[in-house]
C-alpha positions as CSV (number, residue, x, y, z in Angstrom):
1,M,188.0,46.7,175.8
2,R,188.0,49.6,173.3
3,K,187.9,49.9,169.5
4,L,191.3,50.9,167.9
5,L,191.1,54.4,166.8
6,M,193.9,55.4,164.5
7,I,195.1,58.9,165.2
8,K,197.7,60.8,163.2
9,I,200.5,62.1,165.5
10,P,202.8,64.9,164.3
11,E,206.5,64.3,164.4
12,H,207.0,66.9,167.1
13,M,204.9,64.8,169.5
14,F,207.9,62.4,169.8
15,R,210.2,65.1,171.1
16,R,211.1,65.6,174.7
17,M,211.9,68.6,177.0
18,D,215.3,67.1,177.5
19,E,216.8,65.9,174.2
20,S,220.2,65.2,175.7
21,E,221.6,61.7,175.6
22,D,219.5,59.3,177.7
23,I,222.5,57.5,179.0
24,N,223.3,60.5,181.1
25,F,219.8,60.7,182.7
26,Y,219.9,57.0,183.6
27,K,223.5,57.1,184.8
28,E,222.5,56.9,188.4
29,P,220.2,54.1,189.6
30,R,216.7,54.9,190.9
31,F,215.4,52.2,193.2
32,V,212.0,53.4,193.4
33,Q,208.4,52.2,192.4
34,H,206.6,54.1,189.7
35,I,203.1,52.9,190.7
36,D,201.6,52.3,194.2
37,Q,201.4,48.9,195.8
38,L,197.7,48.1,195.0
39,T,198.5,48.8,191.3
40,I,201.7,46.7,191.4
41,D,199.6,43.9,192.9
42,A,196.9,44.3,190.1
43,L,199.7,44.2,187.5
44,T,201.3,41.1,189.0
45,S,197.9,39.4,189.1
46,F,197.4,40.1,185.4
47,Y,200.8,38.8,184.5
48,G,200.0,35.6,186.4
49,E,197.0,35.2,184.1
50,F,198.4,36.5,180.9
51,I,201.9,34.9,180.8
52,P,202.2,31.1,180.5
53,R,204.2,29.1,183.0
54,Q,207.5,28.1,181.6
55,A,207.3,30.8,179.0
56,T,210.3,32.8,177.7
57,V,209.8,36.4,178.7
58,L,211.4,39.6,177.5
59,D,211.0,42.6,179.8
60,L,211.7,45.7,177.9
61,M,212.7,49.1,179.4
62,S,213.2,47.2,182.7
63,S,214.6,48.1,186.1
64,W,215.2,46.4,189.5
65,V,211.7,44.8,189.5
66,S,209.7,43.1,186.8
67,H,206.4,42.6,188.8
68,L,206.1,38.9,187.7
69,P,204.4,36.5,190.1
70,K,207.2,35.1,192.4
71,E,205.3,31.7,192.5
72,N,205.4,31.2,188.8
73,Q,208.4,29.6,187.1
74,Y,209.5,30.9,183.6
75,K,212.0,29.2,181.3
76,R,213.8,32.5,180.7
77,V,213.4,36.2,181.8
78,A,215.6,38.5,179.8
79,I,215.5,42.1,180.9
80,L,216.7,45.0,178.9
81,G,217.1,48.5,180.4
82,M,219.3,51.6,180.8
83,N,221.0,51.2,184.2
84,A,223.3,48.2,184.9
85,R,222.9,48.4,188.7
86,E,219.2,48.4,188.5
87,L,219.1,45.4,186.2
88,E,221.6,43.5,188.4
89,A,219.4,44.0,191.4
90,N,216.4,42.3,189.5
91,N,216.2,38.8,191.2
92,Q,213.7,37.6,188.6
93,A,216.0,38.0,185.7
94,T,217.9,35.1,184.1
95,E,219.9,37.6,182.0
96,I,220.3,41.3,181.7
97,K,221.3,43.7,178.8
98,V,222.0,47.4,179.0
99,H,220.6,48.9,175.7
100,D,219.2,52.3,174.7
101,L,216.2,51.7,172.4
102,N,216.0,55.4,171.6
103,E,219.5,55.3,170.1
104,D,219.2,51.9,168.5
105,P,215.6,50.5,168.3
106,K,216.8,47.1,167.0
107,L,216.5,44.5,169.8
108,P,219.8,42.5,170.4
109,Y,218.2,39.0,170.5
110,S,217.8,36.2,168.0
111,E,214.7,35.7,166.0
112,N,211.7,33.6,167.5
113,S,213.4,33.7,171.0
114,F,210.4,34.8,173.3
115,D,206.9,33.7,174.0
116,T,205.9,37.0,175.6
117,S,207.2,40.5,176.0
118,I,206.3,43.1,178.8
119,I,206.7,46.8,179.2
120,S,205.8,48.2,182.6
121,V,204.8,52.0,182.9
122,S,207.7,53.1,180.6
123,I,206.2,53.2,177.1
124,Q,206.1,57.0,177.4
125,Y,209.9,57.3,177.0
126,L,210.2,55.7,173.5
127,T,211.0,58.1,170.7
128,K,210.9,55.4,168.0
129,P,208.2,53.1,169.2
130,V,207.0,51.6,165.9
131,A,210.7,50.7,165.0
132,V,211.1,49.0,168.4
133,F,207.8,47.1,168.1
134,S,208.7,46.1,164.5
135,S,211.9,44.6,165.8
136,L,210.0,42.9,168.5
137,T,207.9,41.0,165.9
138,N,211.2,39.3,164.8
139,V,212.3,38.2,168.3
140,L,208.8,37.1,169.4
141,K,207.7,33.6,168.3
142,E,204.6,33.2,166.0
143,N,201.6,34.4,167.9
144,G,203.9,35.7,170.7
145,Q,202.2,38.1,173.1
146,I,203.0,41.8,174.1
147,C,201.6,43.4,177.2
148,I,202.2,47.1,177.8
149,A,201.1,48.5,181.1
150,L,200.5,52.3,181.4
151,S,199.7,54.6,184.2
152,H,199.8,58.4,184.8
153,R,203.2,58.9,186.3
154,L,206.2,60.0,184.3
155,F,209.6,61.8,184.3
156,P,208.5,64.9,182.6
157,T,211.7,65.9,180.9
158,K,212.2,62.5,179.2
159,A,208.6,61.6,178.4
160,I,207.6,62.3,174.8
161,Y,205.4,65.4,174.2
162,A,202.3,63.2,173.3
163,F,202.2,61.9,176.8
164,H,202.0,65.5,178.2
165,K,199.4,66.6,175.7
166,L,197.1,63.7,175.0
167,T,194.2,62.4,177.4
168,P,194.6,59.0,179.0
169,S,192.2,57.6,176.3
170,E,194.2,59.2,173.5
171,R,197.5,57.7,174.9
172,V,196.0,54.3,175.0
173,S,194.8,54.7,171.4
174,L,198.3,55.9,170.5
175,V,199.9,52.8,172.1
176,M,197.5,50.5,170.3
177,Q,198.4,52.3,167.1
178,Y,202.1,51.6,167.6
179,L,201.2,47.8,167.8
180,K,199.0,48.0,164.8
181,L,201.6,49.7,162.6
182,A,204.3,47.4,163.7
183,G,202.3,44.3,162.5
184,F,200.6,43.1,165.7
185,K,197.0,41.7,165.7
186,N,194.1,41.2,168.1
187,I,195.0,44.4,169.9
188,E,193.0,45.0,173.0
189,F,192.7,47.4,175.9
190,I,191.9,46.3,179.4
191,D,191.4,48.6,182.4
192,K,192.7,46.9,185.5
193,S,192.8,50.1,187.7
194,P,192.3,49.4,191.4
195,K,189.9,51.8,193.3
196,N,191.5,54.7,195.0
197,S,194.9,53.9,193.5
198,D,197.1,54.6,190.6
199,P,195.3,53.7,187.3
200,L,196.4,50.6,185.4
201,W,195.7,50.6,181.6
202,I,196.9,47.5,179.8
203,V,197.3,47.1,176.0
204,T,197.9,43.6,174.6
205,G,198.5,42.3,171.2
206,I,199.6,39.1,169.3
207,N,202.5,38.9,167.0
208,G,201.1,38.7,163.4
209,K,204.4,38.8,161.4
210,H,204.8,35.0,161.1
211,A,201.0,34.3,160.7
212,Q,200.0,32.5,157.5
213,T,198.2,34.7,154.9
């Protein structure tokens, strides 16, 4: 675990090499894995411990796999992403929604709908992350959980400039800061990187919006 270090990020750090509409970049499906198998297994194992059975789960910036444990049963698995064919191929989803969070950071779900939200190795593509996570505090239940998994791979033209320039430690601190600014509490970092494999850095938090003051 690490202490949350608040760092000021200039606005240009959220720009990309390719500022054209994301819908064009994600038009064609990419049925690939973005981390290697040992790291996938480590992430799935963590989800098995982190996400309660029978939970309602929101998988943001999703694709054709959610990396959830196949043996676990969940009440609802809503996935949101950019390519309909990828989402339709996800056999763990109970519902799918195509939605561009960079165009509209407001999540298209009812308030207090989900116990847990996950983002797997795609946080580097959000250009308005605090707005997205502020919206997430509305659709998560009180004390609902967020789990953000990071690694070191990215599509360079669509990743924000910060993820090109910051060190891994600074990227983790940046993501923790997103959650803090959006109203999450108990924000923690956990390193689940397997040996001789892709790194797996996990940031978790608890929805603090509905907490009693």
